[in-house]
C-alpha positions in Angstrom: 134.3 -41.9 0.0 132.8 -38.3 -0.9 132.9 -35.6 1.4 132.0 -32.0 1.7 133.7 -28.9 3.4 131.8 -26.5 5.4 130.7 -24.2 2.4 129.2 -27.2 0.8 131.6 -28.3 -1.8 132.0 -31.8 -2.7 135.2 -33.6 -2.9 135.6 -36.9 -4.4 139.0 -38.7 -4.1 138.3 -42.3 -4.9 135.3 -43.9 -6.3 134.7 -47.7 -6.4 138.4 -47.9 -5.6 139.5 -46.0 -8.5 141.3 -42.3 -8.0 139.3 -39.6 -9.1 140.3 -36.5 -7.3 137.8 -34.1 -8.4 135.2 -31.5 -6.5 132.3 -29.9 -7.2 131.6 -26.5 -6.0 128.3 -25.0 -7.3 127.9 -25.9 -10.7 131.5 -26.0 -11.5 133.9 -29.4 -11.8 137.3 -29.0 -10.9 139.3 -31.8 -12.7 142.9 -30.6 -12.5 144.2 -33.3 -10.2 142.1 -35.8 -12.3 143.9 -34.8 -15.5 147.1 -34.5 -13.6 146.8 -38.4 -12.8 144.9 -39.3 -16.2 146.4 -37.0 -19.0 145.5 -33.4 -19.8 141.7 -32.9 -21.1 141.0 -36.5 -20.0 138.1 -35.3 -17.8 136.8 -32.9 -20.4 136.7 -35.9 -22.9 134.7 -38.1 -20.6 132.0 -35.2 -19.8 131.7 -34.4 -23.3 131.3 -38.3 -24.0 128.7 -38.6 -21.4 126.7 -35.5 -22.7 126.5 -37.2 -26.1 125.6 -40.5 -24.7 123.4 -39.6 -21.8 119.8 -40.1 -23.4 118.8 -43.6 -22.5 121.6 -44.6 -20.5 120.9 -46.6 -17.3 123.0 -47.4 -14.4 123.6 -50.9 -15.5 124.9 -49.6 -18.7 127.2 -47.4 -16.9 128.4 -50.7 -14.4 129.1 -52.4 -17.8 131.2 -49.5 -19.3 133.3 -49.2 -16.1 133.6 -52.8 -15.1 131.7 -52.0 -12.0 130.0 -54.9 -10.1 126.2 -54.2 -10.0 
């Protein structure tokens, strides 16, 4: 479950049972722990892919792509 500290920084350890270990501070995304578990540059590749495909993408598309249940 996501949680925030007293400074408003958002931390996400697990999402829908999958380990993420990212933190969002202002407009910055810290992915060091995600990359530790999933390989160097893994988070950056995901972000770049999302930037390229975000036009017209629905939440149902994302659920189908990740295997999440609606």
